[in-house]
C-alpha angles and dihedrals in degrees: 000000000000127000126225121246117259111282096018144067133220089264092052093251114134110255089220088069089075107040093160093062092047092049094046093047092050093046091053090045093058092049111273115139100203133029129185139166132215139159118272094257140077128215127244094266093068092049092047092051091050092047091051091048092053097041091051090054092238091138093069113179092358095101093162089073090063098039099068106024094141093055092042094052097042118042093201090058086061094044117006094198094059114114103166138022123214110203117201129194132200119194118230096172111159125233093221139044108285090202095058091085092063090075094052095081098181091054129074124246114222121186113257095244092056100051095096136006125354106272091209090071094044095050095041091056091052092045091053090049091052091044091056089051091053094048094047096045103036106025092234138134122248141186121197127210136184113173092308104098139043095284124139095220101177098049089047090049091052092048091050093053100252094121143298135274105257128211088275087059091241124116117269121197126195088221103034104027114209094332108094125122112204139217132169140211118202110202141178092230119106104232127181107252127235119238114272115250118250122224115270100178094105114174094332115126102169094121092052095044097051098052106120094208099037092241095166113085087185138345111297091017126102127192098204092193088071096041117108091218089057094042095051098039115023103025116093125204127020118347109243112262093234091068102039099090092044091054089066110175097335104128101170120023130323132253101185099110091043097046097054096053109122091219089071090077089079094053129108118209115263118273093204107110093205090057097048109104116258113232091238092059102040096077109355116182112252090222090063096045098048090057094061116118120199095273095048091043091056092047095048094048100037108144091012126115087231090072093070095068091058133226098285097054091043094050089048088059093046091052092052088053090049090052088054095044099086085215112133089193088073093057095093090053091054093044091053090064100046088100096041113147090239108078094210091054092045092051092048090049091052091049092048092050092051092048090054092053089083109022115192129207 
């Protein structure tokens, strides 16, 4: 295979005449799995959905969602010079059944995306690499984002043709199922947009039906305050009693609504080594996790997204799982934390101990 000289193609046509192809080819070359283009604006439907979500209080402790709604729902409010958005996807599809862990009650269930390195770092590095390519080839300005700014990633991904927001409100791709991590590049270049993806959920309701805490008030609506991912990651303080039994052994996130999507049958497991689950985090024993002090917690989860919630919130989650384990052998581990300096940990330990007084089958 031969390459064309800078500024020209094999057919003599200037390469600069087709910036989309050059951008897409380079993005795929550096490891992205999906690339799409859309204008730097969102229609009224995205803004209306966000407004309803906030007004209903579905965002819970996530105050940042309410603080910058204008910038979140309109890319040019965030950066007035933006003309196009390049949406990039990275597959983290697992090679096993993410729901299998829920039957191993003395083990901890960790969401697929968090079983190895922090995806933010991985995607940001690739976005910066692609951004440098854009600046050097097209003399433009760029800003890169990966879940760190008021950016409505999923509506932008749908508008750029990467997939559609399913009834579980997450992105669904015909090629990658429910397993795409997203990043965006805002740029001053005017790029021809891709066609927006239409909804292919049909009459399916598997994602709604499986939710342990009934977090979907209606199709395409999520009450985050009932979502296990929110409760185990974003929520501070004690987890409400009404959700504790339903959480089961999920100690960081929840994949139930993602895992049952029929579109996953077309997916190949991720090839990104940093996103393939490490053995130690696929089904870690609760007895090992509950013994972690702050220093050992930070060491064990160095470079992991789990580290950001801190030892106390994590141990709270582990204790809820212990309370649901029906394993009397874990009772001493729970008892040992009933006087923990952190009141949330101590309360969760007391609850777990009481649950283990009368384990059920």
